[in-house]
Wavefront OBJ file of the C-alpha trace (Angstrom):
o trace
v -8.315 5.067 -28.344
v -9.545 2.119 -27.212
v -13.611 1.218 -27.081
v -15.445 -0.177 -24.129
v -18.121 -2.367 -23.461
v -21.340 -0.903 -22.072
v -23.342 2.289 -22.810
v -21.337 5.577 -23.226
v -22.354 8.423 -21.147
v -19.879 10.921 -21.854
v -16.366 11.525 -22.263
v -13.529 14.084 -22.336
v -9.596 14.317 -23.453
v -6.153 16.347 -23.082
v -3.340 15.497 -24.887
v -2.207 12.302 -23.012
v -5.436 11.440 -21.405
v -9.009 10.225 -22.525
v -12.132 10.026 -20.159
v -15.023 7.761 -20.624
v -18.173 7.380 -18.628
v -20.089 3.797 -19.459
v -22.907 2.257 -17.797
v -23.074 -1.522 -17.517
v -26.634 -3.546 -16.851
v -27.730 -5.292 -14.327
v -26.072 -8.693 -14.268
v -24.039 -8.062 -17.492
v -21.404 -10.548 -18.567
v -18.428 -9.133 -20.262
v -16.548 -12.147 -21.779
v -12.662 -12.480 -21.572
v -11.220 -9.702 -23.469
v -8.101 -6.862 -23.570
v -7.875 -3.218 -24.420
v -5.336 -1.779 -26.966
v -4.495 1.049 -24.800
v -3.563 1.254 -20.723
v -6.122 2.082 -18.952
v -7.390 3.164 -14.909
v -11.302 2.543 -14.220
v -12.621 3.670 -11.211
v -16.534 2.812 -10.183
v -18.444 5.358 -9.470
v -21.714 3.463 -9.339
v -22.832 -0.032 -8.030
v -20.436 -2.874 -8.572
v -18.709 -5.691 -10.293
v -16.286 -8.771 -9.779
v -13.216 -8.556 -12.574
v -11.381 -11.664 -12.915
v -7.799 -11.689 -14.325
v -5.892 -14.813 -14.522
v -6.316 -16.363 -11.469
v -7.423 -14.062 -8.656
v -10.480 -11.397 -9.022
v -11.012 -8.175 -7.595
v -14.599 -6.985 -6.572
v -14.974 -3.559 -7.047
v -17.657 -1.059 -5.294
v -18.089 2.467 -5.653
v -14.190 4.224 -5.515
v -12.499 1.042 -6.045
v -9.694 1.365 -9.242
v -7.737 -0.627 -11.299
v -4.946 0.056 -13.747
v -4.739 -2.479 -16.543
v -2.110 -2.654 -18.379
v -1.806 -2.565 -22.396
v -3.325 -5.837 -23.243
v -4.228 -7.523 -19.930
v -6.960 -9.878 -20.470
v -9.564 -10.067 -17.698
v -13.507 -10.336 -17.794
v -16.238 -8.867 -15.738
v -19.478 -9.561 -14.176
v -21.858 -6.839 -12.746
v -24.249 -6.713 -9.666
v -27.890 -6.851 -9.835
v -27.677 -2.702 -9.878
v -25.443 -2.893 -12.646
v -22.608 0.128 -12.614
v -21.387 3.051 -13.669
v -17.512 3.183 -14.773
v -14.687 6.080 -15.529
v -12.427 4.666 -17.424
v -9.243 7.080 -18.117
v -7.298 5.909 -20.993
v -3.503 7.120 -21.063
v -1.239 7.057 -23.875
v 1.553 5.287 -24.948
v 3.540 8.398 -25.641
v 2.654 9.271 -21.564
v 3.522 5.882 -20.415
v 6.967 6.360 -21.909
v 7.676 9.494 -20.418
v 7.088 7.719 -17.092
v 9.359 5.170 -18.175
v 12.090 7.581 -18.946
v 11.910 9.256 -15.794
v 12.484 5.994 -13.801
v 8.420 5.261 -12.975
v 7.004 1.843 -14.169
v 3.516 1.656 -14.903
v 3.390 -2.181 -16.370
v 1.610 -3.389 -13.374
v -1.610 -4.363 -12.768
v -2.953 -2.132 -9.770
v -6.314 -2.308 -7.474
v -6.805 0.092 -5.064
v -9.532 2.748 -3.791
v -9.728 6.086 -1.772
v -11.915 8.812 -1.101
v -9.782 11.004 -2.974
v -9.542 8.696 -6.204
v -13.676 8.880 -5.889
v -13.656 12.593 -5.854
v -11.257 13.356 -8.550
v -13.087 10.522 -10.803
v -16.103 12.428 -9.912
v -14.514 15.892 -10.947
v -13.829 14.081 -14.290
v -17.438 13.428 -14.861
v -17.952 16.891 -14.027
v -15.976 17.822 -17.180
v -17.966 15.898 -19.290
v -21.038 17.486 -18.228
v -20.571 20.955 -18.713
v -20.319 22.718 -21.967
v -16.675 22.644 -23.803
v -14.237 25.577 -22.842
v -10.869 26.736 -24.038
v -10.124 25.108 -19.839
v -11.502 22.070 -20.327
v -8.274 20.386 -21.445
v -6.220 21.901 -19.083
v -8.711 20.489 -16.338
v -9.173 16.815 -17.634
v -4.838 16.589 -18.202
v -4.384 18.045 -14.190
v -7.049 15.691 -13.388
v -5.638 12.830 -15.088
v -2.362 13.432 -13.246
v -3.701 13.843 -9.987
v -5.340 10.207 -10.524
v -2.260 8.815 -12.024
v -0.539 10.254 -9.102
v -2.509 8.597 -6.542
v -2.399 5.157 -8.259
v 1.468 5.314 -8.003
v 1.451 6.122 -4.260
v -0.970 3.498 -3.688
v 1.331 0.803 -5.455
v 4.421 2.223 -3.899
v 2.834 2.154 -0.276
v 1.543 -1.650 -1.544
v 5.090 -2.060 -2.338
v 6.660 -1.214 0.830
v 4.358 -3.336 2.982
v 5.166 -6.443 0.810
v 8.539 -5.986 1.618
v 8.441 -5.188 5.197
v 6.022 -8.504 5.458
v 8.888 -10.703 3.563
v 10.361 -11.978 7.019
v 6.726 -13.252 7.993
v 6.362 -15.069 4.838
v 9.835 -17.001 5.864
v 8.404 -17.837 9.389
v 5.525 -19.150 7.425
v 7.724 -21.383 5.542
v 9.340 -22.576 8.468
v 6.331 -22.914 10.422
v 5.511 -25.252 7.466
v 8.474 -26.832 7.170
v 10.537 -27.236 10.198
v 10.511 -31.246 9.870
v 12.593 -30.951 6.611
v 15.943 -29.849 6.481
v 15.937 -25.821 5.728
v 19.299 -24.160 4.945
v 19.726 -20.339 5.602
v 20.563 -19.877 1.781
v 17.425 -22.046 0.877
v 15.328 -19.493 2.980
v 17.236 -15.908 2.023
v 16.696 -16.987 -1.629
v 12.615 -17.317 -1.241
v 12.636 -13.891 0.341
v 15.146 -12.689 -2.181
v 17.651 -11.287 0.394
v 21.076 -11.991 1.793
v 21.537 -15.053 4.168
v 23.428 -12.122 6.508
v 20.354 -10.232 6.217
v 17.651 -12.942 7.235
v 19.373 -14.136 10.222
v 19.637 -10.515 11.505
v 16.252 -9.341 10.887
v 14.927 -13.067 12.349
v 16.733 -12.764 15.114
v 15.503 -9.081 15.846
v 11.815 -10.069 14.892
v 11.655 -13.233 16.802
v 14.141 -12.799 19.417
v 15.815 -16.002 18.719
v 17.866 -17.466 15.529
v 16.227 -19.606 13.087
v 17.688 -22.530 14.116
v 16.414 -22.195 17.735
v 13.229 -21.194 16.484
v 13.512 -24.665 14.383
v 14.886 -26.621 17.517
v 11.742 -25.052 19.602
v 8.680 -26.234 16.664
v 10.300 -29.547 16.575
v 10.557 -30.345 20.785
v 7.124 -28.980 20.902
v 5.639 -31.500 18.284
v 7.565 -34.134 19.767
v 6.603 -33.248 23.014
v 3.033 -33.287 21.851
v 3.310 -36.743 20.317
v 4.712 -38.267 23.533
v 1.539 -37.350 24.988
v -1.090 -37.979 22.787
v 0.190 -40.949 20.682
v 1.685 -44.627 21.243
v 4.400 -43.943 18.833
v 7.581 -44.989 19.896
v 10.005 -42.366 20.901
v 12.576 -43.113 17.513
v 9.724 -43.065 15.535
v 8.511 -39.996 17.059
v 12.346 -38.469 16.841
v 11.924 -38.981 13.030
v 8.792 -37.912 12.364
v 9.601 -34.453 13.899
v 12.832 -33.766 12.203
v 15.502 -35.127 15.037
v 18.627 -37.372 13.456
v 17.829 -39.754 15.804
v 16.255 -40.914 19.496
v 19.496 -39.572 21.311
v 19.106 -36.595 19.359
v 15.412 -35.925 20.404
v 16.361 -36.827 24.304
v 19.330 -34.367 24.102
v 16.888 -31.377 22.984
v 14.236 -32.510 24.992
v 16.461 -32.689 28.111
v 17.817 -29.128 27.223
v 14.444 -27.344 27.615
v 12.502 -29.548 30.002
v 15.388 -31.474 32.251
v 13.590 -34.705 31.455
v 13.974 -37.726 28.502
v 11.640 -38.572 26.448
v 10.693 -41.492 28.705
v 10.275 -39.599 31.713
v 8.641 -37.144 29.685
v 5.873 -39.439 28.698
v 5.409 -41.182 31.765
v 4.063 -37.563 33.427
v 0.836 -38.054 30.903
v -2.170 -39.125 31.898
v -3.473 -42.335 30.402
v -4.322 -42.581 26.590
v -8.087 -43.681 25.911
v -8.856 -47.305 25.301
l 1 2 3 4 5 6 7 8 9 10 11 12 13 14 15 16 17 18 19 20 21 22 23 24 25 26 27 28 29 30 31 32 33 34 35 36 37 38 39 40 41 42 43 44 45 46 47 48 49 50 51 52 53 54 55 56 57 58 59 60 61 62 63 64 65 66 67 68 69 70 71 72 73 74 75 76 77 78 79 80 81 82 83 84 85 86 87 88 89 90 91 92 93 94 95 96 97 98 99 100 101 102 103 104 105 106 107 108 109 110 111 112 113 114 115 116 117 118 119 120 121 122 123 124 125 126 127 128 129 130 131 132 133 134 135 136 137 138 139 140 141 142 143 144 145 146 147 148 149 150 151 152 153 154 155 156 157 158 159 160 161 162 163 164 165 166 167 168 169 170 171 172 173 174 175 176 177 178 179 180 181 182 183 184 185 186 187 188 189 190 191 192 193 194 195 196 197 198 199 200 201 202 203 204 205 206 207 208 209 210 211 212 213 214 215 216 217 218 219 220 221 222 223 224 225 226 227 228 229 230 231 232 233 234 235 236 237 238 239 240 241 242 243 244 245 246 247 248 249 250 251 252 253 254 255 256 257 258 259 260 261 262 263 264 265 266 267 268 269 270
């Protein structure tokens, strides 16, 4: 099994798992490092920040992180230091999971009261005199911790999948002035264009084309009122093919031509 930084306060093991409780000093910094074996860490006391790649996680009591084998990360512990229980997971067990169709190779950050309770119970197993039931208890608690991690990861994946249509809307909101195709947007969400069109209409009560046109008309209307750009310039700046295209779209929605719409505005400040 891998070694850990910090002062080891206790450990216990079973056939597929080895739990280690370590204490880290106030304001201690751990340089960028990795572990040969995948492990799940749970904060029992204190807090720290972990940096991994371009992201970071602020870890307080009950926060857990599943670290794949070889993951590079660094840590900075807060003023109170921390006590962290790390559950090392054998490669054989991970292979068994993979054979059963369960992937456990992705960094996962989660936390729950149940997770904290399971980790605390593992710590209690370290504190009691060894007996024939110890390995069985460690195995059972470790399996429950792994199941808790898998449930949270599955829930997170479902949430990300459910939010894909909102990501597409955000793309459209950012790029509505540009030529956008349904195929391009569908590729960004890894869905079929027909599915994208159907879900978008269901969520926002209009097709993507109408949503884009409404954004363009709203932006052009704002510039007609608040700028001195020519109508042709405003059309070009907001994704319309030409002034006639803007005129048709604005009339369809307001009954007014761009010139009529502009004449209704209050005088611009000198």
